[in-house]
N, C-alpha and C positions, 0 to 999 in steps of 0.2 A: 766295299771300298778297299782298293789294293794299291800297293806301290806300282807306279807306272800308269795309273789311271789319269785320264785328262778330264777336267771339268771346266765348264763355262761358268764364270762367276760374274755376277752383276756388281758393277762399280766397287772393285776390291779395295780401293783407297781414294781419298780425296785428291791425291796427287796424280792419279792415273787419268789421262785425258779421255780414255775410251769408256763407253757405257758398260761394256762387257770385256772381259779378258779371259783367255783360256790359261789354266794352270795344270801342271802335272805334279802328282804327289811323288816326292822323293824320300820321304821318311821310311824307316825300316818297318816291316810289317807288324812287328810286336808292338810298336808305338801306335800304329794305326788301329790295331785291335784293342788297345787299352782304353782306359777311361779318360785319358787326356783329351781335352776338348779341341786341341789344335794339332795340325800336322804341318810339316815343312813342305813347301811347294816351290816349283820353278815356273816362272811366267813364260808364256809363248808369245813371240813377236813375229811379225811378218818380215822384219829386217834380219838379214843374215850377213855376218861379217867374216865368217870362216875362223873365228877364234877357237882355241882349244877348249874353251869353257862353254861352247855352244854345240847343241846337237840338232842336226837337221831333222825336221818332222814334217808331216803333211797329210795328204789324203789317206795314206796307208794307216795312219793313226786316228782317222776319223775327222781330221781337220779339213776345212774348205780349200785352203791354199797351202802351198809350200811355205814353211815357216821355220822358226828356230827356237829351241828351248834354251833359255839363258840361265845358266847355273851361277853366274855372277850376281844374280838378283834374287836369291832365295828369300822367301817370306814365310811366316807362320800364319796360316789361315784357320779360322774356326771350321771344324768338320761340318757344322750346320750350314755353311755357305757352299759346300760342295754337294750340290743336288742335281745339277744338270750334266749328266755323264755324256762325254763326247766320244771317247775311244780309249785305246790302251797301247802302250809301247810294247812291241813284241819282246819276249824274253831274250831273244838272240841279240837284241840291241842294247841290253843292260850293261855289258862291258863298256860300250861307248859312253853311256850315261855315267857310269862309275868313273871313267877317266876324266870326263868333263867336270864332275863334282870334285875329284881329287885336285885337278888343276885350279878350280875356283877357290879351293880352301888351302892351296899350297901344301898339299900332302903328297909326299913322294911314295907312290904305290909300292916301290921295292922295299921301303922301310917297314912295311906292314907284315912282311913274311917272317 
């Protein structure tokens, strides 16, 4: 289990109308490797709105159709639910993910230096 992995999760919440939803792990690797039972994930939706908090993803990441990672909707999921591996976000795309996460959390990336 690694940061950037996509997993298909069965009925992640009662509020989700879909029987399955794909999520990508966005937690830092040290947390993923720890004894914590949950990790922070971003859901994948087929809808794309071009927001700075969304990252386009698709077949290159193992998904069936072009979709969008929604960093405005981060959730904590039990590691035990992440069993159906779908694919992985290429390391070259992580800066795009990091920018979307920063935008979603209102963090000014220049203030981190």
